[in-house]
Structures are given as structure tokens and as C-alpha cells.
MIVO-475739 format. One record per residue (C-alpha): residue number from 0; residue in one letter; x negated, y negated, z negated. Coordinates in steps of 0.001 Angstrom, whole numbers, always signed. Layout:
 pos code      c1      c2      c3
 NUM    A       X       Y       Z
...
//
This chain:
 pos code      c1      c2      c3
   0    M   -5916   +4299  +25723
   1    A   -9679   +4830  +27116
   2    K  -11648   +8520  +27439
   3    V  -12950   +9259  +24064
   4    N  -15806  +11444  +23910
   5    L  -15548  +14604  +22185
   6    E  -17998  +13608  +19401
   7    F  -16541  +10247  +18512
   8    V  -13289  +12242  +18665
   9    L  -14923  +14295  +15446
  10    I  -16394  +11795  +13659
  11    I  -12484  +10038  +13245
  12    E  -11549  +13312  +12255
  13    G  -13858  +13387   +9106
  14    N  -16726  +15452  +10502
  15    W  -19397  +13854   +8017
  16    R  -22045  +15606   +9096
  17    C  -21609  +13259  +12925
  18    M  -22415  +10398  +10801
  19    K  -25464  +10949  +10562
  20    H  -26181  +10148  +14163
  21    L  -25003   +6127  +13702
  22    G  -27784   +4408  +12314
  23    L  -26920   +3397   +9888
  24    F  -23689   +4934   +6919
  25    I  -21971   +1859   +5760
  26    K  -21615   +2560   +1922
  27    A  -19875    -994   +2146
  28    I  -17224   -1617    -845
  29    L  -14069   -4662    -735
  30    I  -12482   -5486   -3485
  31    F   -9170   -6463   -3024
  32    A   -7817   -7608   -7001
  33    Y   -4366   -6718   -6637
  34    L   -1707   -6471   -9237
  35    A    +973   -3136   -9284
  36    G   +3884   -5070   -9229
  37    S   +3393   -8459   -9509
  38    G   +3550   -9640   -6302
  39    S    +242  -10601   -6221
  40    E   -1497  -10490   -3332
  41    P   -5151   -9241   -3069
  42    V   -8100  -11975   -2805
  43    N  -11902  -12717   -3588
  44    P  -13299   -9551   -1791
  45    Y  -16241   -8483   -2862
  46    P  -18814   -5125   -1906
  47    A  -19156   -3743   -5101
  48    E  -21632   -1600   -3371
  49    S  -23730   -2734    +548
  50    P  -25523   -1276   +2362
  51    L  -29575   -1904   +2590
  52    A  -30442   -4078   +4263
  53    T  -27229   -6440   +4694
  54    T  -26628   -9536   +2836
  55    I  -23027  -10654   +1820
  56    V  -22137  -14856   +2935
  57    K  -19005  -16526   +1732
  58    H  -17809  -18758   +3908
  59    S  -15435  -21520   +2649
  60    Y  -12551  -19532   +4718
  61    Y  -14244  -16093   +5870
  62    T  -16376  -13392   +4482
  63    L  -18455  -11239   +6387
  64    A  -21468   -8514   +5660
  65    Y  -24543   -9854   +7642
  66    S  -26323   -6347   +9363
  67    E  -30680   -7312   +9651
  68    E  -31290   -4003  +11755
  69    N  -28412   -5229  +13843
  70    E  -28159   -8846  +13649
  71    Q  -24581   -9197  +13263
  72    A  -21792   -8565  +11058
  73    L  -20997   -5039   +9729
  74    W  -17250   -6545   +8446
  75    V  -15639   -9989   +8064
  76    Y  -12695  -10292   +6149
  77    Y   -9596  -13059   +5594
  78    R   -6199  -14247   +4776
  79    L   -4292  -15318   +7832
  80    T   -1061  -17350   +6899
  81    P    +468  -19548   +9236
  82    D    -340  -23075   +9153
  83    F   -3917  -21645   +9644
  84    I   -3247  -20689  +13221
  85    T    -335  -24145  +13231
  86    G   -3009  -27054  +13396
  87    T   -4336  -29131  +15748
  88    V   -7986  -28588  +15120
  89    K   -9534  -27978  +18702
  90    R  -11790  -25610  +19701
  91    N  -15481  -27304  +19808
  92    D  -17804  -24605  +21234
  93    N  -20529  -25850  +18066
  94    F  -22157  -22134  +18344
  95    R  -25197  -22113  +16470
  96    P  -27497  -19727  +13746
  97    D  -26135  -19057  +10336
  98    P  -28177  -21386   +7692
  99    A  -26656  -19018   +4574
 100    V  -28413  -16386   +6192
 101    R  -31768  -15990   +3946
 102    T  -33231  -13533   +6901
 103    G  -31866  -15996  +10149
 104    S  -29076  -14987  +12076
 105    A  -28790  -14144  +16158
 106    T  -29112  -16819  +18091
 107    L  -28117  -18482  +21265
 108    A  -30914  -17216  +22465
 109    D  -30301  -13522  +22435
 110    Y  -27370  -13987  +24530
 111    K  -28255  -15885  +26980
 112    N  -28590  -15016  +30567
 113    S  -27909  -11222  +28686
 114    G  -23966  -10720  +30678
 115    Y  -22088  -10496  +27147
 116    D  -20131  -12826  +25454
 117    R  -20623  -14464  +22125
 118    G  -17404  -12208  +20704
 119    H  -15559  -14209  +17782
 120    L  -15009  -11329  +15071
 121    C  -12786  -14063  +13114
 122    P  -11572  -15902  +16178
 123    A  -11672  -19676  +16276
 124    A   -8376  -19567  +17242
 125    D   -6973  -18331  +13909
 126    M   -9453  -21569  +11921
 127    K   -7239  -24694  +13619
 128    L   -6474  -25955   +9739
 129    N   -9203  -28227   +9488
 130    A  -12335  -29082  +10950
 131    M  -14753  -26406   +8506
 132    A  -12848  -23614   +9324
 133    M  -13025  -24608  +12799
 134    S  -16999  -24999  +12332
 135    E  -17799  -22259  +10496
 136    T  -16690  -19514  +13313
 137    F  -18773  -20480  +15386
 138    Y  -21681  -19369  +13271
 139    M  -23517  -16741  +15502
 140    S  -23289  -14005  +12036
 141    N  -19910  -14509  +12907
 142    M  -20641  -13242  +16813
 143    S  -20748   -9707  +18246
 144    P  -21881   -9253  +21687
 145    Q  -18783   -7593  +23853
 146    V  -18677   -7024  +27463
 147    P  -16570  -10221  +28973
 148    G  -13615   -8168  +30757
 149    F  -13307   -7044  +27081
 150    N  -13558   -9573  +24655
 151    R  -11493  -12618  +26964
 152    G   -8911   -8765  +27903
 153    I   -7967   -6686  +25677
 154    W  -10078   -7727  +22175
 155    S   -8053  -11817  +23007
 156    Q   -4328   -9494  +23615
 157    V   -5210   -8329  +20159
 158    E   -6055  -12040  +18627
 159    D   -2764  -13413  +20042
 160    Q    -463   -9854  +18593
 161    V   -2288  -10813  +14967
 162    R   -1438  -14739  +15722
 163    K   +2321  -13447  +16320
 164    W   +2547  -10767  +13471
 165    V   +1685  -13339  +10379
 166    L   +3942  -15602  +11710
 167    A   +7372  -13624  +11000
 168    Y   +4505  -11597   +8224
 169    D   +2909  -14913   +6759
 170    S    +612  -13322   +5362
 171    L   -1995  -10860   +6345
 172    Y   -5405   -9626   +5382
 173    I   -8200   -8650   +8164
 174    V  -10871   -6329   +8341
 175    T  -13124   -6524  +11529
 176    G  -15652   -5237  +12255
 177    P  -18203   -3864  +15038
 178    V  -18815    +395  +14838
 179    F  -22091   +1188  +16118
 180    R  -21607   +4057  +18063
 181    D  -22189   +4815  +21550
 182    N  -24057   +1953  +21339
 183    L  -24145    -320  +24855
 184    G  -28113   -1152  +24133
 185    A  -29685   -4101  +22347
 186    I  -30324   -8059  +23361
 187    G  -32639  -10734  +22868
 188    Q  -35651  -11024  +20777
 189    N  -33448  -11032  +18510
 190    K  -33004   -7236  +19744
 191    V  -28575   -7642  +18905
 192    T  -27405   -3823  +18864
 193    V  -24565   -3969  +21751
 194    P  -21816   -2263  +19589
 195    G  -19375    +687  +21797
 196    Y  -16103    +133  +19756
 197    Y  -14359   -1897  +17402
 198    Y  -12228   -1626  +14496
 199    K  -10002   -3994  +12553
 200    V   -7756   -2998   +9914
 201    I   -5002   -5331   +8863
 202    Y   -2022   -5278   +5508
 203    S    +605   -6892   +5082
 204    P    +942   -7999   +1541
 205    G   +4568   -8689   +1730
 206    K   +5796   -5830   +3421
 207    K   +3437   -3479   +2317
 208    E   +2233   -2296   +6299
 209    M   -1242   -1277   +7475
 210    I   -2440   -1003  +10570
 211    G   -5900     -49  +12332
 212    L   -6984     +69  +15484
 213    V  -10253   +1038  +17238
 214    L  -11154    -245  +20910
 215    P  -13999    +556  +22752
 216    N  -16545   -2462  +24416
 217    K  -15171   -2271  +27994
 218    A  -11950   -3630  +29897
 219    S   -9379   -2291  +29467
 220    T   -5401   -2293  +31170
 221    E   -4339    +398  +28338
 222    T   -1521   -1361  +26015
 223    I   -2533   -1911  +22614
 224    E    -655    +740  +20901
 225    R   -2940   +3700  +21837
 226    F   -5923   +1737  +20184
 227    V   -4081   +2466  +16803
 228    V   -5300   +4701  +14621
 229    P   -4929   +5781  +11092
 230    V   -6977   +3337   +8775
 231    D   -8327   +6167   +7020
 232    S   -9752   +7729  +10591
 233    I  -11539   +3684  +10355
 234    E  -13033   +5000   +6978
 235    V  -14263   +8039   +8239
 236    L  -15834   +6618  +11011
 237    T  -17069   +3771   +9025
 238    G  -17888   +4536   +6032
 239    I  -16142   +1505   +4738
 240    D  -13380   +2198   +2049
 241    F  -10721    -989   +2333
 242    F   -8055   -2356    -243
 243    P   -9667    +104   -3087
 244    E   -8262   -1956   -5621
 245    L   -4809    -794   -4139
 246    P   -3133   +1606   -6989
 247    D   -4336   +5082   -5582
 248    R    -583   +6350   -4443
 249    I     +21   +2755   -2246
 250    E   -3191   +2362    -292
 251    N   -2772   +6180    +691
 252    D    +431   +6162   +2012
 253    L    -487   +3051   +3564
 254    E   -3901   +4411   +5281
 255    K   -2796   +7878   +6032
 256    D     +82   +6471   +8541
 257    V    -240   +5077  +11920
 258    D   +1719   +1746  +11107
 259    I   +3967      -1  +13979
 260    P   +7380    -767  +12106
 261    G   +9570   -1134  +14238
 262    S   +9902   -4684  +15039
 263    I   +6612   -5358  +15698
 264    D   +6023   -4750  +19899
 265    T   +2065   -3428  +19602
 266    G   +2634   -2085  +23826
 267    S   +2387   -5853  +25568
 268    A   +2005   -8177  +22445
 269    N   +4989  -10478  +23063
 270    T   +6257  -12133  +20149
 271    L   +6876  -10654  +17176
 272    A   +9641  -12851  +16002
 273    S  +11338  -13053  +19483
 274    G  +12965   -9101  +18953
 275    Q  +13568   -9884  +22103
 276    E  +12661   -6492  +24537
 277    T  +10865   -6174  +28039
 278    A  +12067   -4372  +30993
 279    S   +8429   -2291  +29777
 280    Q   +9232   -1624  +26899
 281    K  +12662    -480  +27966
 282    Q  +10832   +2229  +30380
 283    K   +8712   +3355  +27647
 284    P   +9208   +7048  +27277
 285    S  +10479   +7893  +23617
 286    S   +7628   +8973  +21046
 287    M   +7226  +12214  +19169
 288    Q   +4594  +13240  +15962
 289    C   +1658  +14360  +17736
 290    K    +838  +18332  +18163
 291    G   -2525  +18218  +17236
 292    I   -4325  +19680  +14028
 293    A   -6374  +17379  +11895
 294    K   -9936  +18167  +10516
 295    S   -9713  +16159   +7672
 296    T   -6761  +17604   +6182
 297    G   -5979  +20447   +8705
 298    K   -2399  +19747   +9074
 299    R    -268  +18055  +11080
 300    C   -1818  +15025  +12831
 301    R   +1511  +12086  +11696
 302    T    +731   +9570  +14684
 303    M   +3233   +9355  +17198
 304    T   +2464   +9570  +20499
 305    T   +4192   +8892  +24135
 306    N   +1039  +10509  +26095
 307    P   +3593  +14212  +27785
 308    N   +1522  +16630  +26716
 309    G   +2288  +15618  +23235
 310    Y    -666  +15326  +21691
 311    C   -2166  +11568  +20666
 312    N   -5808  +10128  +22077
 313    M   -7424  +11398  +19277
 314    H   -6493  +14856  +19722
 315    Q   -6556  +15416  +23775
 316    P   -9542  +17206  +23341
 317    Q   -6994  +20015  +21818
 318    A   -4691  +19847  +24543
 319    T   -7409  +20897  +27055
 320    H   -7824  +24130  +25123
 321    S   -4242  +24732  +24358
 322    Q   -4334  +24876  +27725
 323    K   -6932  +27531  +28242
 324    G   -5977  +29398  +26169
 325    K   -1945  +29751  +27977
 326    I   -2022  +32654  +30915
//
């Protein structure tokens, strides 16, 4: 995994004091209607609480919380089913300001000659269902400044993997957004913040499985698996309570674990349904439970890692400290 500084690790681990340095503490709560044991799926998310200077925009096929301060969405939420990705609608590149943002969204001019891509939060390839769904993904409120090598590389691989997952899982709920930490500056007349990181949280109501990822806004040759983190650590990092309407026991169990089902190939983003191993998978070393201690719980980290030293990427600073203590 790309190197993450110690302060960022402390934030993920639960050091709330560090969150003051974010400049924005997000208290958005996504509400999902969920009936325990009924088989119903969460629908119609809406924030019970929203941060200051945030506009909630509900488009036909996704909902977002827009930050005027950062000129982009704090989160984008949508439900993904196979028919959305197997549609025949072509990408139209109709980038334009979002008229639903009352304060005005970022513009094309903000990104022009900036050196950054207009990175989709809700991908165009996830909205091939019809012309309206495709067109809505090109509102500038759905864009965030991404390093070209990131947007066209590891971020694109994550998006591709999600589409493969939905073919096997049938229905997924997805929340995606920026992490305003170690920002890379701002672009354009509207001062669009260039985030230091991005997160993605994916929930399968059918399988009752959840997975979270945090990726730095930079090109990477790492596998997707290296960016998987517990969802509750993303909640600490962003201040967003994901899936609060799930029964507490289910929500807590799902969010505290790094849930990578054996049938999901997060390492190389191969087709989920194929069940075939690649040569690189067969050669992958066996995983073990991280030796690190989570500061949020005081207990051993539950993340599985293949790192030779036995510490996951988040807890590498603990590995370094342990080595220094040895004679």
C-alpha cells in the first residue's frame, strides 16, 4: 500500500483530536430504511444531520451532499444493480455545472489546464441504464480533482471491480467521496480542493457483507486488496455514520471487520463470477491476522495481511517501533 503518514494512521485509529486538522468535521448521517429479517433493502438515503455549508442534492439515480467550501461532493450514494452496467447507453462526456446546487457548483474552467482529471465519484460506466442516468453523472458536482495516474489507474480498477461484484451480488449500495486530509492544493477560480485521499464503502444487502477502501490520490501499482480497511475506521476518518438504520448488532459486526469474501478477487480485480485463479493469485503468500493493536479498541487488529512482518499497512508504525525495541 502507498505510504501513509503516522498522523493519518492516528486519525483512522480513532484519534479524534487529529480531526480538527481536517478543517471540516463531517456530521452527515446517511439514513437507510432497513427492516430486520424482512429481506427489505435500504432505500432513499437522506442525511439526518448535515455539515454547515452543505447542500443535499437528490438526482434521479444518485444522491450527494455538496460542500461549497470544497466545491465538490462530500459523499455520493447510489444503488447499483446489474441492469445499470449492462445497458447500452454510451458515454456522452456532457460535463456541465449542476443546476441543483443552489450556491453554484464547480465549472469546467476550474479544471482546465489544472493537470487534474475530472474524476467521477459515481462512475459513468455504472449508469448505462438510460440516457438520463448517464447524463447525470457528468454534473460537475459529481467530479473531484484526481491525479491522472490515479483516476485512470487504481481508481478505475476499483470501479471495474465493483461492477464485477454486482454481477455476482445482484444489488449493492455504494457511498463514495473524498477525504480532505493531506490535500494537494486547490484549482480554478472557485478554489476546488484537491483531496489527499478517497474512500469507497460498499454494502451487499443480500449477502450481508460490507467492504471499505481508502486510497491516496496518486498513481499506484499496488493491488486493490492493499487499500481495504474496516468501515468503522472510515467513519472515524470522515465523521460519516454509514448505514445507521441497520440493527446495531449487524452494523457493528459488518463495520468492524475487513470483509473480503473468498470469492472476491480484490488483488487483481478479475471477474468475480469466474472463480478462476490467476498465476499471481496462486503465488500470493498466505495471510495472517495483523499483530498490531487498534487504538480505537485497545485490542488486536482484525485485518488480515500478507506483509512479511505480520503487520497490516495501517499498523506499520507499530512494526517499526517493535523492531526498535529489539536487541
